[in-house]
C-alpha positions in Angstrom: -0.3 0.1 0.0 0.9 3.4 -1.0 1.1 5.3 2.4 1.2 9.1 2.8 2.0 10.0 6.4 1.8 13.4 7.8 3.1 14.7 11.2 0.8 17.8 11.8 2.2 19.6 14.8 3.7 22.9 14.0 4.2 24.2 18.3 7.6 25.4 17.9 8.0 26.8 21.9 9.8 26.1 23.8 11.8 24.4 20.9 10.3 22.2 17.8 10.1 18.8 19.2 11.3 16.0 16.4 7.8 13.5 15.8 9.3 10.4 17.6 5.9 8.8 17.6 5.3 9.1 13.9 8.6 8.1 13.3 8.0 4.8 15.0 4.5 4.1 13.3 5.6 5.1 10.0 9.1 2.8 10.2 6.9 0.1 11.4 4.7 0.5 8.4 7.7 0.3 6.3 9.0 -2.7 7.9 5.8 -4.5 7.1 6.4 -4.0 3.1 4.0 -0.7 2.8 5.4 2.4 0.6 5.7 5.1 3.1 6.0 8.8 2.3 6.2 11.3 5.1 5.3 15.1 5.2 6.4 17.0 8.6 4.4 20.5 8.6 6.3 22.1 11.3 8.4 23.3 8.4 5.7 24.3 6.1 5.1 27.9 5.3 1.5 27.1 3.4 0.7 23.4 4.9 -2.8 23.3 3.0 -0.8 24.4 -0.2 1.9 22.1 0.1 -0.6 19.2 0.8 -3.0 19.8 -2.0 -0.1 20.0 -4.5 2.0 16.8 -3.2 -1.7 14.6 -2.7 -2.6 15.5 -6.3 0.4 15.2 -8.0 1.1 11.5 -5.8 -2.5 10.1 -4.7 -1.7 7.7 -2.1 -3.7 4.7 -1.2 -4.3 5.9 2.2 -3.4 9.0 4.4 -2.3 9.1 8.2 -2.2 12.3 10.4 -0.4 11.9 13.6 -1.4 15.0 16.2 1.0 15.4 18.9 -1.0 18.1 21.1 -4.6 19.5 21.8 -3.6 22.9 23.1 -0.9 24.4 24.6 -1.8 23.1 28.3 -1.5 26.8 29.6 -4.1 29.2 31.3 -5.2 32.0 30.4 -3.4 32.3 27.3 -4.8 29.2 26.1 -4.0 28.3 22.5 -6.3 25.5 21.1 -5.2 23.5 18.1 -8.0 22.0 17.0 -9.3 24.5 14.7 -6.5 24.4 12.6 -6.5 20.3 12.5 -10.1 20.9 11.2 -8.8 23.3 8.5 -6.0 20.6 7.4 -8.5 17.6 6.9 -10.8 19.9 5.2 -7.9 20.9 2.5 -7.0 16.9 2.9 -10.4 15.9 1.7 -10.6 18.4 -1.1 -7.5 17.6 -2.6 -8.3 13.4 -2.5 -9.4 12.5 -5.6 -11.7 9.9 -3.6 -13.8 9.4 -0.5 -12.4 5.7 -1.2 -9.0 7.0 -0.2 -9.1 6.2 3.7 -8.0 9.0 6.2 -6.4 7.4 9.4 -6.0 9.4 12.4 -3.3 8.8 15.3 -0.7 10.5 17.6 -1.0 11.0 21.4 -3.7 14.1 20.8 -6.0 11.6 18.9 -6.0 9.0 21.6 -6.9 11.0 24.6 -10.2 12.0 22.4 -10.6 9.1 19.9 -14.4 9.1 19.7 -15.2 12.7 19.3 -11.9 13.6 17.1 -12.6 10.7 14.6 -15.9 12.3 14.1 -15.0 15.9 14.3 -11.9 15.6 12.1 -13.9 13.4 9.5 -11.6 10.5 9.4 -12.5 7.0 8.3 -10.3 5.2 10.7 -7.9 5.9 13.9 -5.7 3.9 16.2 -5.7 4.8 20.1 -2.5 4.1 21.8 0.6 3.4 20.8 0.9 2.0 16.7 3.7 0.2 15.7 1.8 -3.2 15.6 -2.0 -2.0 15.1 -1.2 0.7 12.5 0.5 -2.0 9.9 -2.2 -4.7 10.8 -4.9 -1.9 9.8 -2.9 -1.3 6.3 -2.6 -5.1 6.0 -6.5 -5.5 6.3 -7.4 -2.5 4.2 -5.2 -3.8 1.3 -6.2 -7.5 1.3 -9.5 -7.2 3.0 -11.0 -9.1 6.0 -12.0 -8.1 9.5 -10.8 -5.2 11.3 -12.6 -6.0 14.7 -9.1 -7.7 16.2 -6.8 -4.5 16.0 -5.8 -3.4 19.3 -6.6 0.3 19.4 -8.5 0.8 16.3 -11.3 3.2 16.3 -13.8 3.2 13.8 -17.7 4.2 12.8 -20.2 1.7 13.5 -23.5 2.0 12.1 -25.7 4.5 10.8 -26.3 6.5 14.1 -22.8 7.4 13.8 -21.5 5.5 17.0 -18.0 5.3 17.2 -16.1 1.6 18.3 -12.8 1.8 20.1 -11.0 -1.6 20.7 -8.7 -1.8 23.7 -5.2 -0.3 22.7 -2.3 -2.7 22.3 -0.6 -1.7 25.5 -3.9 -3.6 27.5 -4.8 -6.1 25.0 -0.9 -7.4 25.3 0.0 -5.8 28.5 3.6 -7.7 29.1 5.2 -6.8 25.8 7.9 -5.1 25.7 8.9 -1.9 23.5 10.3 -3.4 20.6 14.0 -3.2 20.4 14.5 -1.5 17.1 14.5 2.1 17.0 12.6 4.0 14.2 14.5 5.4 11.1 15.5 9.2 11.8 15.9 9.9 8.5 11.8 9.5 8.0 11.6 13.5 9.1 14.5 16.0 9.0 16.4 15.0 12.5 19.1 17.5 11.6 16.9 20.7 11.3 15.2 19.6 14.6 18.7 19.4 16.2 19.7 22.7 14.6 16.3 24.3 15.7 15.8 22.7 19.0 19.3 21.9 20.5 18.4 18.1 21.3 17.2 14.7 20.0 14.6 12.9 22.1 15.1 9.0 23.2 12.8 6.9 24.9 14.0 4.3 27.5 10.6 3.2 28.3 6.5 3.4 28.1 4.0 3.7 30.9 3.8 5.1 34.6 2.4 3.5 37.9 2.1 6.7 39.5 -1.4 8.1 40.5 -0.9 12.1 39.7 -5.1 13.0 39.6 -4.3 14.9 36.1 -1.7 12.7 34.2 -2.7 10.9 30.8 0.8 9.1 30.6 -1.3 6.1 31.9 -3.9 6.2 29.6 -1.5 6.9 26.8 0.7 4.3 27.4 -0.3 1.9 30.1 -0.5 2.0 34.1 3.1 -0.4 34.4 6.6 0.2 32.8 7.7 -1.4 29.9 11.6 -1.1 29.5 13.9 -1.5 26.8 17.0 -3.1 27.3 19.9 -0.3 28.3 21.9 -1.7 25.7 19.1 -0.8 23.2 18.6 2.3 24.2 22.5 3.5 24.4 22.7 1.6 21.0 20.3 4.6 19.7 22.3 7.0 21.3 25.7 5.9 20.1 24.1 5.8 16.5 23.0 9.2 16.9 26.5 10.1 18.1 28.3 8.7 15.2 26.2 8.8 12.4 24.4 12.1 13.0 26.8 13.9 15.1 24.3 14.9 17.8 25.7 15.1 21.5 22.5 16.5 23.4 19.9 14.5 24.0 16.5 14.7 26.3 14.9 11.8 27.4 11.0 11.7 27.1 9.8 9.1 29.8 7.2 9.9 31.9 9.9 9.7 34.7 13.5 8.7 34.1 14.7 7.7 37.5 11.6 4.7 38.1 12.4 2.3 38.4 15.8 3.1 39.7 17.7 0.0 38.7 16.6 1.1 34.9 17.8 4.3 35.4 21.1 3.1 37.0 21.5 0.5 33.8 21.2 3.0 31.3 23.4 5.8 33.1 26.0 2.9 33.4 25.7 1.8 30.1 26.6 5.1 28.9 29.5 5.2 31.1 31.0 1.8 29.8 31.1 2.9 26.7 32.6 6.6 27.2 30.2 8.5 25.8 30.9 12.3 25.3 27.3 13.3 25.8 24.7 15.8 27.6 21.4 14.7 28.6 18.4 15.7 30.5 15.5 14.1 31.9 12.1 14.3 33.7 12.8 13.1 37.0 10.5 12.4 40.6 11.7 13.1 44.1 9.9 9.5 44.7 12.1 6.6 45.3 15.3 9.2 44.1 18.5 8.8 46.0 21.9 10.8 45.8 23.8 7.7 44.4 21.7 7.7 41.3 22.1 11.1 40.6 25.6 10.7 40.8 25.6 8.2 38.4 23.5 10.0 36.2 26.1 13.4 36.3 28.7 11.1 35.6 27.0 9.5 32.4 26.6 13.1 31.2 23.2 14.4 32.8 23.5 18.0 32.9 20.2 18.8 34.2 17.1 17.6 35.5 13.2 18.7 35.4 11.8 18.0 38.5 8.0 17.2 38.9 7.5 19.0 41.9 3.7 20.4 41.2 3.5 21.5 44.7 5.4 21.8 47.9 2.3 22.0 50.4 1.4 18.4 52.0 -2.6 19.2 51.9 -2.1 20.1 48.1 0.3 17.3 46.8 -2.5 15.0 48.4 -4.9 16.8 46.6 -2.9 16.5 43.5 -2.1 12.8 44.1 1.6 13.2 44.6 3.8 10.0 45.9 6.5 12.0 47.5 6.6 14.4 50.5 8.2 17.9 51.6 10.8 16.5 53.1 11.7 14.1 50.0 11.6 17.1 47.6 14.0 19.3 50.0 16.1 16.2 50.1 16.3 16.1 46.1 17.2 19.8 46.0 20.1 19.5 48.6 21.3 16.7 46.7 21.4 18.5 43.4 22.6 21.7 45.3 25.7 19.6 46.2 26.5 17.9 42.9 26.0 21.4 41.1 22.9 19.6 39.0 21.2 22.2 37.3 17.1 21.6 38.5 13.8 23.0 36.9 11.1 22.7 39.1 7.7 22.4 37.3 4.5 23.7 39.3 0.8 23.1 39.0 -1.4 25.6 41.2 -5.1 25.6 41.5 -5.7 21.8 42.5 -7.9 20.3 44.7 -7.8 21.6 48.2 -5.5 24.5 47.0 -5.6 27.7 49.0 -4.0 31.1 48.6 -2.1 29.8 51.7 -0.7 26.8 50.4 0.2 28.7 47.2 2.2 31.3 49.3 3.6 28.4 50.8 4.6 26.3 47.7 6.6 29.6 46.6 8.6 29.7 49.5 9.7 26.3 49.7 10.5 26.0 46.3 12.5 29.3 46.1 14.1 28.1 49.3 15.8 25.5 47.3 17.7 27.6 45.2 16.5 26.6 41.8 17.7 27.2 38.3 14.7 27.7 37.1 10.9 27.2 37.7 8.1 26.6 35.1 4.9 27.3 37.2 1.2 27.0 35.4 -1.9 28.1 37.2 -4.8 25.8 36.3 -4.6 22.4 35.7 -5.8 21.2 31.8 -8.4 18.2 32.6 -8.3 15.2 30.4 -11.0 13.0 29.6 -10.7 9.9 31.7 -8.4 11.0 34.6 -9.3 11.4 38.1 -9.2 15.0 37.6 -12.0 14.9 35.1 -14.2 13.0 37.3 -13.7 15.7 40.0 -14.5 18.0 37.4 -17.3 16.5 36.1 -19.0 16.2 39.4 -18.6 20.1 40.2 -20.1 21.1 36.6 -17.1 22.1 34.9 -17.9 19.5 32.2 -21.0 18.9 31.5 -20.9 16.3 28.3 -17.6 14.7 26.9 -17.9 17.3 23.6 -16.8 19.8 26.3 -13.4 18.3 25.9 -13.2 19.8 22.3 -12.5 22.8 23.9 -9.6 23.3 26.7 -10.8 22.7 30.1 -9.3 23.8 33.4 -9.2 23.0 37.0 -8.7 26.0 39.7 -10.2 25.4 42.9 -13.1 27.8 43.6 -12.3 31.1 44.5 -8.5 30.9 43.3 -9.4 32.1 39.9 -9.2 35.9 40.1 -6.2 36.0 42.8 -4.0 33.3 41.2 -2.7 34.7 38.2 -1.5 38.0 39.9 -0.3 35.8 42.9 2.2 33.8 40.8 3.2 37.0 38.7 4.0 39.0 41.6 6.2 36.7 42.9 7.9 35.8 39.5 9.1 39.6 38.3 11.5 40.4 40.7 13.2 36.6 40.4 13.4 36.5 36.8 14.0 32.4 36.7 10.4 31.5 37.3 8.8 31.1 34.0 4.9 31.4 34.1 3.9 30.0 30.2 0.3 30.6 30.8 0.4 34.1 32.1 3.5 35.9 30.7 6.1 34.3 27.9 9.8 34.6 29.1 10.6 35.5 25.7 9.9 36.0 22.4 9.9 33.3 19.8 12.6 35.2 17.6 14.9 35.3 20.6 14.5 31.2 20.7 15.5 31.0 17.4 18.4 33.4 17.5 19.6 31.2 20.9 19.5 28.0 19.0 21.3 29.7 15.6 24.2 30.2 17.7 24.7 26.7 18.8 23.0 26.9 22.2 22.4 22.7 22.8 20.7 22.7 26.3 17.1 23.1 27.4 16.3 27.1 27.3 15.9 27.1 31.3 19.6 26.5 31.9 19.8 30.3 30.8 18.5 31.6 33.7 21.0 30.3 36.2 23.3 32.8 35.1 21.4 36.2 36.1 22.5 37.3 39.4 19.2 37.3 41.5 18.8 41.3 42.1 19.4 41.8 38.5 16.7 39.3 36.9 14.4 40.6 34.9 11.2 38.8 34.0 9.8 39.6 30.6 6.2 40.4 29.6 6.1 40.7 26.0 
């Protein structure tokens, strides 16, 4: 089958992100014997025109669209991507010579609302969850005929009433499966351009998350247990990117890198064993973290962590379903400071049980840890089928499932007016606090210039160089 696969993501802030999931799926389809062409809309000046010309010049047997995000997940400066997706699909439909050419939808954004988005975006089929196995099965069945019912994660319209049937995704149908060892062919998309524009390559060492944060979608998208790659396979992929593509900066995109800790140890030690001269960052939780692991990570090239703090007040932490205490957080910060390991806290304000007093306590506690940077969000993006969604629905924030087509944010009643101003007044004199939903830390052109001169670390590293008294928080 001649497949045309399109990566629809066009968000460039804080950095363009290589479409790793789309590459996995496209490569799987090619390995299954299908002819695959890809198009990345990140770099297109006029996506509708580019697709119109491409499809009319080379009509495919099927088109697949990969959607990475529903919106920017920031309040109140929210950007909803769904209108642009609708327009994109409308233009694809106009370009297709026949309605018989199927339009297949997928990606993490689609997997969060597969029933609604299949209808809203006029798709013929969709794959919910990971698609390396399911997507080639769908293509094979469409090409050869036969029943579609046994394909994990398949989303399809059934009956004249327009109802939607969703099969359980692959990680629920086959929960003991490991991630395929073979990494995707990165040449399917322009890796070198992403490395220049974003500074780093993304690497995944495992999937799934067994933690129980009430807002989190990782258990929905990847499963609620860890499925690990062999450490040798992970570092093989890193080493190929170093030797073949001359990339030496990486970001590990696991939900949490340091859990399970023995896996993080093995990956770090394998990097050390091969004496790879690389730098990398990752997401970390204080839960179960040890100084010993941080030391091994740093020796292996880790030069910064993004700490999933969320809150530093015990009541608010319980409301968010966090699995660690304030003392764990303080221990982590103390170890990182002793090791000169830069830390960027990520905070979520306004969750269940939050008060202005708990907000102020979190601000003080986090500031006392002497962070390199802090990214703080006012309000928490609500995604369907999470525990936070159940609370939002019970309180009338969401009246029916279609409400999720527009971004929904949970803010504890009574905080809506005071929360943004409280965060902004605290952040302004410090300069290393970033408030994505309230004020942008720099203009997009500034980000491009920083990358153009060859800066390869996450941009928050730059904030540590400004003395406290001289820091200026830019809100334009």
